PDB file of N, CA, C, O and CB in Angstrom:
ATOM      1  N   MET A   1      37.171  67.911  31.660  1.00  0.00           N
ATOM      2  CA  MET A   1      37.332  66.338  31.078  1.00  0.00           C
ATOM      3  C   MET A   1      36.407  65.308  32.490  1.00  0.00           C
ATOM      4  O   MET A   1      36.551  65.294  33.713  1.00  0.00           O
ATOM      5  CB  MET A   1      39.567  65.818  30.928  1.00  0.00           C
ATOM      6  N   PRO A   2      35.661  64.708  31.736  1.00  0.00           N
ATOM      7  CA  PRO A   2      34.758  63.916  32.952  1.00  0.00           C
ATOM      8  C   PRO A   2      35.699  62.945  33.504  1.00  0.00           C
ATOM      9  O   PRO A   2      36.605  62.440  32.843  1.00  0.00           O
ATOM     10  CB  PRO A   2      33.303  63.032  32.399  1.00  0.00           C
ATOM     11  N   GLY A   3      35.470  62.709  34.686  1.00  0.00           N
ATOM     12  CA  GLY A   3      36.004  61.352  35.591  1.00  0.00           C
ATOM     13  C   GLY A   3      37.610  61.966  35.960  1.00  0.00           C
ATOM     14  O   GLY A   3      38.541  61.308  36.424  1.00  0.00           O
ATOM     15  N   TYR A   4      37.608  63.257  35.641  1.00  0.00           N
ATOM     16  CA  TYR A   4      39.200  63.537  36.280  1.00  0.00           C
ATOM     17  C   TYR A   4      39.578  63.370  37.389  1.00  0.00           C
ATOM     18  O   TYR A   4      40.773  63.229  37.647  1.00  0.00           O
ATOM     19  CB  TYR A   4      39.655  64.675  36.261  1.00  0.00           C
ATOM     20  N   GLY A   5      38.587  63.348  38.332  1.00  0.00           N
ATOM     21  CA  GLY A   5      38.479  63.233  39.820  1.00  0.00           C
ATOM     22  C   GLY A   5      38.957  61.626  39.911  1.00  0.00           C
ATOM     23  O   GLY A   5      39.924  61.348  40.620  1.00  0.00           O
ATOM     24  N   VAL A   6      38.476  60.915  39.409  1.00  0.00           N
ATOM     25  CA  VAL A   6      39.030  59.197  39.574  1.00  0.00           C
ATOM     26  C   VAL A   6      40.208  59.160  39.286  1.00  0.00           C
ATOM     27  O   VAL A   6      40.869  58.358  39.945  1.00  0.00           O
ATOM     28  CB  VAL A   6      38.416  58.035  38.657  1.00  0.00           C
ATOM     29  N   LEU A   7      41.005  60.043  38.138  1.00  0.00           N
ATOM     30  CA  LEU A   7      42.500  60.012  37.789  1.00  0.00           C
ATOM     31  C   LEU A   7      43.156  60.390  38.709  1.00  0.00           C
ATOM     32  O   LEU A   7      44.129  59.720  39.057  1.00  0.00           O
ATOM     33  CB  LEU A   7      42.934  60.725  36.753  1.00  0.00           C
ATOM     34  N   LEU A   8      42.828  61.541  39.355  1.00  0.00           N
ATOM     35  CA  LEU A   8      43.628  62.242  40.256  1.00  0.00           C
ATOM     36  C   LEU A   8      43.434  61.702  41.972  1.00  0.00           C
ATOM     37  O   LEU A   8      44.040  62.219  42.910  1.00  0.00           O
ATOM     38  CB  LEU A   8      43.202  63.834  40.012  1.00  0.00           C
ATOM     39  N   PHE A   9      42.748  60.904  42.058  1.00  0.00           N
ATOM     40  CA  PHE A   9      42.263  60.329  43.340  1.00  0.00           C
ATOM     41  C   PHE A   9      43.404  60.107  44.238  1.00  0.00           C
ATOM     42  O   PHE A   9      43.523  60.607  45.357  1.00  0.00           O
ATOM     43  CB  PHE A   9      41.505  59.017  43.138  1.00  0.00           C
ATOM     44  N   PRO A  10      44.290  59.262  43.617  1.00  0.00           N
ATOM     45  CA  PRO A  10      45.406  58.519  44.560  1.00  0.00           C
ATOM     46  C   PRO A  10      46.504  60.062  44.893  1.00  0.00           C
ATOM     47  O   PRO A  10      47.181  60.145  45.918  1.00  0.00           O
ATOM     48  CB  PRO A  10      46.440  56.876  43.436  1.00  0.00           C
ATOM     49  N   GLY A  11      46.485  60.754  44.213  1.00  0.00           N
ATOM     50  CA  GLY A  11      47.088  61.959  44.255  1.00  0.00           C
ATOM     51  C   GLY A  11      46.721  63.064  45.262  1.00  0.00           C
ATOM     52  O   GLY A  11      47.474  63.638  46.048  1.00  0.00           O
ATOM     53  N   ASN A  12      45.474  63.227  45.079  1.00  0.00           N
ATOM     54  CA  ASN A  12      44.628  64.073  46.362  1.00  0.00           C
ATOM     55  C   ASN A  12      44.498  63.508  47.571  1.00  0.00           C
ATOM     56  O   ASN A  12      44.652  64.094  48.642  1.00  0.00           O
ATOM     57  CB  ASN A  12      43.199  64.360  46.094  1.00  0.00           C
ATOM     58  N   PHE A  13      44.164  62.162  47.391  1.00  0.00           N
ATOM     59  CA  PHE A  13      44.107  61.618  48.798  1.00  0.00           C
ATOM     60  C   PHE A  13      45.630  61.637  49.771  1.00  0.00           C
ATOM     61  O   PHE A  13      45.803  61.708  50.988  1.00  0.00           O
ATOM     62  CB  PHE A  13      43.576  60.019  48.589  1.00  0.00           C
ATOM     63  N   MET A  14      46.637  61.534  48.559  1.00  0.00           N
ATOM     64  CA  MET A  14      48.088  61.434  49.402  1.00  0.00           C
ATOM     65  C   MET A  14      48.162  62.998  50.176  1.00  0.00           C
ATOM     66  O   MET A  14      48.414  63.185  51.366  1.00  0.00           O
ATOM     67  CB  MET A  14      49.687  61.148  48.135  1.00  0.00           C
ATOM     68  N   LEU A  15      47.863  64.061  49.127  1.00  0.00           N
ATOM     69  CA  LEU A  15      47.989  65.389  49.599  1.00  0.00           C
ATOM     70  C   LEU A  15      46.957  65.801  51.162  1.00  0.00           C
ATOM     71  O   LEU A  15      47.327  66.383  52.182  1.00  0.00           O
ATOM     72  CB  LEU A  15      47.522  66.319  48.193  1.00  0.00           C
ATOM     73  N   VAL A  16      45.636  65.247  50.820  1.00  0.00           N
ATOM     74  CA  VAL A  16      44.920  65.420  52.092  1.00  0.00           C
ATOM     75  C   VAL A  16      45.096  65.001  53.406  1.00  0.00           C
ATOM     76  O   VAL A  16      44.930  65.609  54.463  1.00  0.00           O
ATOM     77  CB  VAL A  16      43.976  65.066  51.947  1.00  0.00           C
ATOM     78  N   TYR A  17      45.580  63.489  53.095  1.00  0.00           N
ATOM     79  CA  TYR A  17      45.905  62.579  54.453  1.00  0.00           C
ATOM     80  C   TYR A  17      47.175  62.386  54.693  1.00  0.00           C
ATOM     81  O   TYR A  17      47.393  61.843  55.776  1.00  0.00           O
ATOM     82  CB  TYR A  17      45.376  61.206  54.457  1.00  0.00           C
ATOM     83  N   VAL A  18      48.251  62.688  53.945  1.00  0.00           N
ATOM     84  CA  VAL A  18      49.652  62.478  54.528  1.00  0.00           C
ATOM     85  C   VAL A  18      50.300  63.529  54.369  1.00  0.00           C
ATOM     86  O   VAL A  18      50.989  63.858  55.334  1.00  0.00           O
ATOM     87  CB  VAL A  18      50.435  61.440  54.009  1.00  0.00           C
ATOM     88  N   TRP A  19      50.333  64.451  53.109  1.00  0.00           N
ATOM     89  CA  TRP A  19      51.262  65.782  53.160  1.00  0.00           C
ATOM     90  C   TRP A  19      50.461  67.059  53.879  1.00  0.00           C
ATOM     91  O   TRP A  19      51.078  68.048  54.276  1.00  0.00           O
ATOM     92  CB  TRP A  19      51.703  66.260  51.488  1.00  0.00           C
ATOM     93  N   HIS A  20      49.266  66.946  53.977  1.00  0.00           N
ATOM     94  CA  HIS A  20      48.641  68.372  54.607  1.00  0.00           C
ATOM     95  C   HIS A  20      48.569  68.206  55.941  1.00  0.00           C
ATOM     96  O   HIS A  20      48.505  69.308  56.485  1.00  0.00           O
ATOM     97  CB  HIS A  20      47.156  68.813  54.124  1.00  0.00           C
ATOM     98  N   PRO A  21      48.545  67.077  56.911  1.00  0.00           N
ATOM     99  CA  PRO A  21      49.175  67.261  58.226  1.00  0.00           C
ATOM    100  C   PRO A  21      50.537  67.951  58.296  1.00  0.00           C
ATOM    101  O   PRO A  21      50.614  69.053  58.839  1.00  0.00           O
ATOM    102  CB  PRO A  21      49.317  65.975  58.828  1.00  0.00           C
ATOM    103  N   LEU A  22      51.590  67.372  57.786  1.00  0.00           N
ATOM    104  CA  LEU A  22      52.770  67.609  57.891  1.00  0.00           C
ATOM    105  C   LEU A  22      52.936  69.094  57.464  1.00  0.00           C
ATOM    106  O   LEU A  22      53.671  69.660  58.272  1.00  0.00           O
ATOM    107  CB  LEU A  22      53.499  66.636  57.183  1.00  0.00           C
ATOM    108  N   PHE A  23      52.427  70.081  56.285  1.00  0.00           N
ATOM    109  CA  PHE A  23      52.504  71.130  56.259  1.00  0.00           C
ATOM    110  C   PHE A  23      51.350  71.605  56.332  1.00  0.00           C
ATOM    111  O   PHE A  23      50.491  71.472  55.461  1.00  0.00           O
ATOM    112  CB  PHE A  23      53.119  71.455  55.479  1.00  0.00           C
ATOM    113  N   THR A  24      51.209  72.271  57.495  1.00  0.00           N
ATOM    114  CA  THR A  24      49.612  73.133  57.939  1.00  0.00           C
ATOM    115  C   THR A  24      49.541  74.425  57.201  1.00  0.00           C
ATOM    116  O   THR A  24      48.449  74.915  56.913  1.00  0.00           O
ATOM    117  CB  THR A  24      49.449  73.629  59.757  1.00  0.00           C
ATOM    118  N   GLU A  25      50.733  75.024  56.868  1.00  0.00           N
ATOM    119  CA  GLU A  25      50.145  76.231  56.304  1.00  0.00           C
ATOM    120  C   GLU A  25      50.113  75.906  54.766  1.00  0.00           C
ATOM    121  O   GLU A  25      50.337  74.776  54.331  1.00  0.00           O
ATOM    122  CB  GLU A  25      51.019  77.609  56.681  1.00  0.00           C
ATOM    123  N   GLU A  26      49.800  77.039  53.947  1.00  0.00           N
ATOM    124  CA  GLU A  26      49.857  76.968  52.376  1.00  0.00           C
ATOM    125  C   GLU A  26      51.339  76.908  51.810  1.00  0.00           C
ATOM    126  O   GLU A  26      52.344  77.517  52.177  1.00  0.00           O
ATOM    127  CB  GLU A  26      49.119  78.298  51.730  1.00  0.00           C
ATOM    128  N   ILE A  27      51.153  75.988  50.809  1.00  0.00           N
ATOM    129  CA  ILE A  27      52.747  75.925  50.341  1.00  0.00           C
ATOM    130  C   ILE A  27      52.480  76.019  48.835  1.00  0.00           C
ATOM    131  O   ILE A  27      51.434  75.607  48.332  1.00  0.00           O
ATOM    132  CB  ILE A  27      53.716  74.367  50.812  1.00  0.00           C
ATOM    133  N   ASP A  28      53.699  76.707  47.986  1.00  0.00           N
ATOM    134  CA  ASP A  28      53.448  77.384  46.737  1.00  0.00           C
ATOM    135  C   ASP A  28      53.020  76.368  45.779  1.00  0.00           C
ATOM    136  O   ASP A  28      52.631  75.360  46.368  1.00  0.00           O
ATOM    137  CB  ASP A  28      54.654  78.145  46.228  1.00  0.00           C
ATOM    138  N   PHE A  29      52.956  76.283  44.521  1.00  0.00           N
ATOM    139  CA  PHE A  29      52.325  75.471  43.502  1.00  0.00           C
ATOM    140  C   PHE A  29      53.460  74.275  43.198  1.00  0.00           C
ATOM    141  O   PHE A  29      53.262  73.075  43.387  1.00  0.00           O
ATOM    142  CB  PHE A  29      51.918  76.442  42.111  1.00  0.00           C
ATOM    143  N   TRP A  30      54.743  74.898  42.665  1.00  0.00           N
ATOM    144  CA  TRP A  30      55.651  73.571  42.304  1.00  0.00           C
ATOM    145  C   TRP A  30      55.782  72.654  43.532  1.00  0.00           C
ATOM    146  O   TRP A  30      55.659  71.469  43.221  1.00  0.00           O
ATOM    147  CB  TRP A  30      57.239  73.990  41.821  1.00  0.00           C
ATOM    148  N   PRO A  31      55.977  72.853  44.724  1.00  0.00           N
ATOM    149  CA  PRO A  31      56.045  71.835  45.584  1.00  0.00           C
ATOM    150  C   PRO A  31      55.007  70.794  45.942  1.00  0.00           C
ATOM    151  O   PRO A  31      55.132  69.617  46.278  1.00  0.00           O
ATOM    152  CB  PRO A  31      56.336  72.354  46.538  1.00  0.00           C
ATOM    153  N   LYS A  32      53.925  71.580  45.770  1.00  0.00           N
ATOM    154  CA  LYS A  32      52.367  71.106  45.969  1.00  0.00           C
ATOM    155  C   LYS A  32      52.279  70.127  44.910  1.00  0.00           C
ATOM    156  O   LYS A  32      51.723  69.041  45.075  1.00  0.00           O
ATOM    157  CB  LYS A  32      51.123  72.338  45.791  1.00  0.00           C
ATOM    158  N   LEU A  33      53.001  70.614  43.450  1.00  0.00           N
ATOM    159  CA  LEU A  33      52.516  69.630  42.360  1.00  0.00           C
ATOM    160  C   LEU A  33      53.542  68.537  42.559  1.00  0.00           C
ATOM    161  O   LEU A  33      53.110  67.414  42.302  1.00  0.00           O
ATOM    162  CB  LEU A  33      52.494  70.257  40.737  1.00  0.00           C
ATOM    163  N   ALA A  34      54.573  68.593  42.885  1.00  0.00           N
ATOM    164  CA  ALA A  34      55.631  67.504  43.352  1.00  0.00           C
ATOM    165  C   ALA A  34      55.176  66.679  44.234  1.00  0.00           C
ATOM    166  O   ALA A  34      55.386  65.485  44.024  1.00  0.00           O
ATOM    167  CB  ALA A  34      56.813  67.999  43.936  1.00  0.00           C
ATOM    168  N   LEU A  35      54.437  67.076  45.452  1.00  0.00           N
ATOM    169  CA  LEU A  35      53.701  66.010  46.607  1.00  0.00           C
ATOM    170  C   LEU A  35      52.766  65.251  45.708  1.00  0.00           C
ATOM    171  O   LEU A  35      52.830  64.023  45.639  1.00  0.00           O
ATOM    172  CB  LEU A  35      52.719  66.830  48.003  1.00  0.00           C
ATOM    173  N   GLN A  36      51.913  65.943  45.029  1.00  0.00           N
ATOM    174  CA  GLN A  36      50.905  65.271  44.256  1.00  0.00           C
ATOM    175  C   GLN A  36      51.206  64.283  43.373  1.00  0.00           C
ATOM    176  O   GLN A  36      50.702  63.167  43.497  1.00  0.00           O
ATOM    177  CB  GLN A  36      50.268  66.079  43.597  1.00  0.00           C
ATOM    178  N   LEU A  37      52.063  64.584  42.383  1.00  0.00           N
ATOM    179  CA  LEU A  37      52.692  63.709  41.697  1.00  0.00           C
ATOM    180  C   LEU A  37      53.594  62.517  42.341  1.00  0.00           C
ATOM    181  O   LEU A  37      53.608  61.504  41.641  1.00  0.00           O
ATOM    182  CB  LEU A  37      53.366  64.453  40.936  1.00  0.00           C
ATOM    183  N   SER A  38      54.302  62.453  43.467  1.00  0.00           N
ATOM    184  CA  SER A  38      54.952  61.736  44.025  1.00  0.00           C
ATOM    185  C   SER A  38      54.046  60.783  44.614  1.00  0.00           C
ATOM    186  O   SER A  38      54.132  59.582  44.361  1.00  0.00           O
ATOM    187  CB  SER A  38      55.747  62.361  44.763  1.00  0.00           C
ATOM    188  N   GLY A  39      53.051  61.343  45.507  1.00  0.00           N
ATOM    189  CA  GLY A  39      51.672  60.522  46.012  1.00  0.00           C
ATOM    190  C   GLY A  39      51.006  59.667  45.123  1.00  0.00           C
ATOM    191  O   GLY A  39      50.805  58.461  45.266  1.00  0.00           O
ATOM    192  N   GLN A  40      50.662  60.438  44.139  1.00  0.00           N
ATOM    193  CA  GLN A  40      50.007  59.592  42.691  1.00  0.00           C
ATOM    194  C   GLN A  40      50.743  58.050  42.524  1.00  0.00           C
ATOM    195  O   GLN A  40      50.269  56.920  42.400  1.00  0.00           O
ATOM    196  CB  GLN A  40      50.457  60.630  41.006  1.00  0.00           C
ATOM    197  N   PHE A  41      52.016  58.535  42.581  1.00  0.00           N
ATOM    198  CA  PHE A  41      52.630  57.295  41.677  1.00  0.00           C
ATOM    199  C   PHE A  41      52.943  56.395  42.535  1.00  0.00           C
ATOM    200  O   PHE A  41      52.858  55.236  42.130  1.00  0.00           O
ATOM    201  CB  PHE A  41      53.904  57.550  40.795  1.00  0.00           C
ATOM    202  N   ILE A  42      53.437  56.639  44.096  1.00  0.00           N
ATOM    203  CA  ILE A  42      53.522  55.759  45.082  1.00  0.00           C
ATOM    204  C   ILE A  42      52.142  54.927  45.484  1.00  0.00           C
ATOM    205  O   ILE A  42      52.145  53.742  45.817  1.00  0.00           O
ATOM    206  CB  ILE A  42      54.044  56.522  46.174  1.00  0.00           C
ATOM    207  N   VAL A  43      51.217  55.587  45.411  1.00  0.00           N
ATOM    208  CA  VAL A  43      49.888  54.958  45.551  1.00  0.00           C
ATOM    209  C   VAL A  43      49.588  54.237  44.229  1.00  0.00           C
ATOM    210  O   VAL A  43      49.489  53.026  44.423  1.00  0.00           O
ATOM    211  CB  VAL A  43      48.752  56.038  45.897  1.00  0.00           C
ATOM    212  N   VAL A  44      49.426  54.564  43.050  1.00  0.00           N
ATOM    213  CA  VAL A  44      49.583  53.468  41.818  1.00  0.00           C
ATOM    214  C   VAL A  44      50.470  52.594  41.920  1.00  0.00           C
ATOM    215  O   VAL A  44      50.019  51.473  41.685  1.00  0.00           O
ATOM    216  CB  VAL A  44      49.885  53.965  40.576  1.00  0.00           C
ATOM    217  N   VAL A  45      51.906  52.619  42.255  1.00  0.00           N
ATOM    218  CA  VAL A  45      52.536  51.488  42.431  1.00  0.00           C
ATOM    219  C   VAL A  45      52.065  50.528  43.405  1.00  0.00           C
ATOM    220  O   VAL A  45      51.933  49.327  43.173  1.00  0.00           O
ATOM    221  CB  VAL A  45      53.690  51.770  42.667  1.00  0.00           C
ATOM    222  N   ALA A  46      51.803  51.138  44.571  1.00  0.00           N
ATOM    223  CA  ALA A  46      51.281  50.202  45.625  1.00  0.00           C
ATOM    224  C   ALA A  46      50.034  49.446  45.408  1.00  0.00           C
ATOM    225  O   ALA A  46      49.968  48.317  45.893  1.00  0.00           O
ATOM    226  CB  ALA A  46      51.077  50.910  46.790  1.00  0.00           C
ATOM    227  N   PHE A  47      49.026  49.925  44.737  1.00  0.00           N
ATOM    228  CA  PHE A  47      48.260  49.067  44.376  1.00  0.00           C
ATOM    229  C   PHE A  47      48.269  48.234  43.266  1.00  0.00           C
ATOM    230  O   PHE A  47      47.393  47.375  43.170  1.00  0.00           O
ATOM    231  CB  PHE A  47      47.438  49.527  44.395  1.00  0.00           C
ATOM    232  N   THR A  48      49.251  48.372  42.284  1.00  0.00           N
ATOM    233  CA  THR A  48      49.595  47.618  41.171  1.00  0.00           C
ATOM    234  C   THR A  48      50.292  46.285  41.567  1.00  0.00           C
ATOM    235  O   THR A  48      50.040  45.192  41.059  1.00  0.00           O
ATOM    236  CB  THR A  48      50.452  48.442  40.286  1.00  0.00           C
ATOM    237  N   ALA A  49      51.219  46.532  42.559  1.00  0.00           N
ATOM    238  CA  ALA A  49      51.991  45.755  43.149  1.00  0.00           C
ATOM    239  C   ALA A  49      51.146  44.655  43.907  1.00  0.00           C
ATOM    240  O   ALA A  49      51.259  43.459  43.636  1.00  0.00           O
ATOM    241  CB  ALA A  49      52.851  46.540  43.951  1.00  0.00           C
ATOM    242  N   LEU A  50      50.326  45.123  44.837  1.00  0.00           N
ATOM    243  CA  LEU A  50      49.328  44.545  45.360  1.00  0.00           C
ATOM    244  C   LEU A  50      48.346  43.426  44.616  1.00  0.00           C
ATOM    245  O   LEU A  50      48.103  42.259  44.924  1.00  0.00           O
ATOM    246  CB  LEU A  50      48.699  45.555  45.739  1.00  0.00           C
ATOM    247  N   LEU A  51      47.876  44.254  43.508  1.00  0.00           N
ATOM    248  CA  LEU A  51      47.055  43.363  42.470  1.00  0.00           C
ATOM    249  C   LEU A  51      47.786  42.392  41.820  1.00  0.00           C
ATOM    250  O   LEU A  51      47.295  41.287  41.589  1.00  0.00           O
ATOM    251  CB  LEU A  51      46.442  44.134  41.388  1.00  0.00           C
ATOM    252  N   ALA A  52      49.070  42.732  41.455  1.00  0.00           N
ATOM    253  CA  ALA A  52      49.813  41.467  40.763  1.00  0.00           C
ATOM    254  C   ALA A  52      50.017  40.318  41.595  1.00  0.00           C
ATOM    255  O   ALA A  52      49.982  39.175  41.138  1.00  0.00           O
ATOM    256  CB  ALA A  52      51.202  41.813  40.269  1.00  0.00           C
ATOM    257  N   CYS A  53      50.307  40.679  43.242  1.00  0.00           N
ATOM    258  CA  CYS A  53      50.628  39.705  44.222  1.00  0.00           C
ATOM    259  C   CYS A  53      49.291  38.761  44.104  1.00  0.00           C
ATOM    260  O   CYS A  53      49.352  37.575  43.780  1.00  0.00           O
ATOM    261  CB  CYS A  53      50.928  40.404  45.778  1.00  0.00           C
ATOM    262  N   LEU A  54      48.067  39.460  44.415  1.00  0.00           N
ATOM    263  CA  LEU A  54      47.055  38.674  44.367  1.00  0.00           C
ATOM    264  C   LEU A  54      46.443  37.896  43.230  1.00  0.00           C
ATOM    265  O   LEU A  54      45.732  36.904  43.386  1.00  0.00           O
ATOM    266  CB  LEU A  54      46.312  39.300  44.775  1.00  0.00           C
ATOM    267  N   ILE A  55      46.779  38.431  42.072  1.00  0.00           N
ATOM    268  CA  ILE A  55      46.807  37.782  40.628  1.00  0.00           C
ATOM    269  C   ILE A  55      47.492  36.156  40.648  1.00  0.00           C
ATOM    270  O   ILE A  55      47.138  35.041  40.265  1.00  0.00           O
ATOM    271  CB  ILE A  55      47.828  38.869  39.564  1.00  0.00           C
ATOM    272  N   LYS A  56      48.650  36.746  41.318  1.00  0.00           N
ATOM    273  CA  LYS A  56      49.736  35.612  41.061  1.00  0.00           C
ATOM    274  C   LYS A  56      49.311  34.146  42.220  1.00  0.00           C
ATOM    275  O   LYS A  56      49.547  32.939  42.170  1.00  0.00           O
ATOM    276  CB  LYS A  56      51.568  36.430  41.497  1.00  0.00           C
ATOM    277  N   ARG A  57      48.736  34.861  42.994  1.00  0.00           N
ATOM    278  CA  ARG A  57      48.580  33.723  44.278  1.00  0.00           C
ATOM    279  C   ARG A  57      47.242  32.986  43.711  1.00  0.00           C
ATOM    280  O   ARG A  57      47.189  31.759  43.788  1.00  0.00           O
ATOM    281  CB  ARG A  57      48.288  34.527  46.133  1.00  0.00           C
ATOM    282  N   LEU A  58      46.116  33.751  43.119  1.00  0.00           N
ATOM    283  CA  LEU A  58      44.807  33.163  42.858  1.00  0.00           C
ATOM    284  C   LEU A  58      45.044  32.366  41.362  1.00  0.00           C
ATOM    285  O   LEU A  58      44.381  31.355  41.131  1.00  0.00           O
ATOM    286  CB  LEU A  58      43.545  34.436  42.830  1.00  0.00           C
ATOM    287  N   LEU A  59      45.875  32.802  40.515  1.00  0.00           N
ATOM    288  CA  LEU A  59      45.832  31.902  39.498  1.00  0.00           C
ATOM    289  C   LEU A  59      47.367  31.629  39.140  1.00  0.00           C
ATOM    290  O   LEU A  59      47.910  32.274  38.243  1.00  0.00           O
ATOM    291  CB  LEU A  59      44.952  32.457  38.301  1.00  0.00           C
ATOM    292  N   PRO A  60      48.045  30.652  39.871  1.00  0.00           N
ATOM    293  CA  PRO A  60      49.351  30.457  39.562  1.00  0.00           C
ATOM    294  C   PRO A  60      49.536  29.920  38.099  1.00  0.00           C
ATOM    295  O   PRO A  60      50.453  30.464  37.483  1.00  0.00           O
ATOM    296  CB  PRO A  60      49.922  29.558  40.565  1.00  0.00           C
ATOM    297  N   ALA A  61      48.871  29.007  37.471  1.00  0.00           N
ATOM    298  CA  ALA A  61      49.008  28.097  36.403  1.00  0.00           C
ATOM    299  C   ALA A  61      49.057  29.182  35.298  1.00  0.00           C
ATOM    300  O   ALA A  61      49.847  28.999  34.372  1.00  0.00           O
ATOM    301  CB  ALA A  61      47.798  26.935  36.281  1.00  0.00           C
ATOM    302  N   CYS A  62      48.260  30.333  35.310  1.00  0.00           N
ATOM    303  CA  CYS A  62      48.440  31.447  34.353  1.00  0.00           C
ATOM    304  C   CYS A  62      49.739  32.449  34.303  1.00  0.00           C
ATOM    305  O   CYS A  62      50.049  33.256  33.427  1.00  0.00           O
ATOM    306  CB  CYS A  62      47.313  32.257  34.575  1.00  0.00           C
ATOM    307  N   TRP A  63      50.321  32.162  35.399  1.00  0.00           N
ATOM    308  CA  TRP A  63      51.611  33.165  35.620  1.00  0.00           C
ATOM    309  C   TRP A  63      52.756  32.252  35.237  1.00  0.00           C
ATOM    310  O   TRP A  63      52.987  31.063  35.459  1.00  0.00           O
ATOM    311  CB  TRP A  63      51.831  33.794  37.308  1.00  0.00           C
ATOM    312  N   PRO A  64      53.451  33.300  34.528  1.00  0.00           N
ATOM    313  CA  PRO A  64      54.864  32.547  33.941  1.00  0.00           C
ATOM    314  C   PRO A  64      55.916  32.434  35.212  1.00  0.00           C
ATOM    315  O   PRO A  64      57.025  31.922  35.052  1.00  0.00           O
ATOM    316  CB  PRO A  64      55.695  33.588  32.552  1.00  0.00           C
TER     317      PRO A  64
END
């Protein structure tokens, strides 16, 4: 699937820069999948919250 790297970037970012330093040895598939999905969720929620706050401050008349 073209562009899957963009969709998985938040999860891969969390795996490489947050979880990998904590777990230096190789871990099994299911724990790694859980860490990637939680990292994906955390990064996307944080980015969405930041974007919502910026829109709310920049466009106060359009926000109910």
